[in-house]
PLY file of the C-alpha trace (Angstrom):
ply
format ascii 1.0
element vertex 66
property float x
property float y
property float z
element edge 65
property int vertex1
property int vertex2
end_header
-0.30 -0.04 0.17
0.95 3.09 -0.93
1.60 5.69 1.28
-0.13 9.21 0.74
1.89 12.30 1.65
0.10 14.35 4.54
0.66 17.93 5.49
3.23 17.53 7.95
5.46 15.33 5.97
5.44 17.63 3.12
6.12 19.89 5.09
8.93 18.54 6.66
10.69 17.66 2.37
10.15 21.74 1.86
11.74 22.98 4.79
14.75 19.74 3.94
14.84 21.48 0.52
14.83 25.37 1.61
17.82 24.36 3.98
19.43 22.94 1.03
19.34 25.88 -0.99
20.57 27.97 1.60
23.51 26.03 1.70
24.42 25.58 -2.03
23.86 29.52 -1.96
26.55 30.60 0.99
29.85 31.47 0.50
30.45 30.89 4.19
31.32 27.73 4.98
29.91 27.26 8.97
27.04 28.51 7.27
26.72 26.03 4.56
27.56 23.19 7.22
24.88 24.48 9.48
21.95 24.51 6.83
23.48 21.02 5.84
22.76 19.80 9.06
19.55 21.04 9.51
18.26 19.64 6.36
19.65 16.17 8.15
17.44 17.42 10.73
14.24 18.57 8.83
14.67 14.87 6.69
15.18 13.25 9.51
11.71 14.31 10.80
10.55 13.78 7.77
11.06 9.68 8.05
9.86 9.46 11.80
6.30 11.24 10.30
6.27 8.73 7.63
7.23 6.08 10.16
3.98 7.34 12.65
1.90 7.77 9.93
2.58 3.88 8.53
1.67 2.65 12.19
-1.19 4.95 12.26
-2.20 3.17 9.55
-1.28 -0.09 10.68
-3.03 0.04 14.06
-6.54 1.73 12.40
-6.27 -1.31 10.54
-6.37 -3.92 12.62
-9.05 -2.34 15.11
-10.94 -2.36 12.61
-10.31 -6.15 12.19
-11.70 -6.73 15.31
0 1
1 2
2 3
3 4
4 5
5 6
6 7
7 8
8 9
9 10
10 11
11 12
12 13
13 14
14 15
15 16
16 17
17 18
18 19
19 20
20 21
21 22
22 23
23 24
24 25
25 26
26 27
27 28
28 29
29 30
30 31
31 32
32 33
33 34
34 35
35 36
36 37
37 38
38 39
39 40
40 41
41 42
42 43
43 44
44 45
45 46
46 47
47 48
48 49
49 50
50 51
51 52
52 53
53 54
54 55
55 56
56 57
57 58
58 59
59 60
60 61
61 62
62 63
63 64
64 65
């Protein structure tokens, strides 16, 4: 089953993309590193949100079968 993108997941992915763009446009190494770490954190949050959404779908399915 494919999981539809939720608004929260899409938001995290957009923010990660924005941070990556800011890192590319930065000419200050420390700032570039900061934005890349921030992008990685947003992507990690997106992964966690996707996992939570999958668990919620699974639990909804299990409770409907009872």
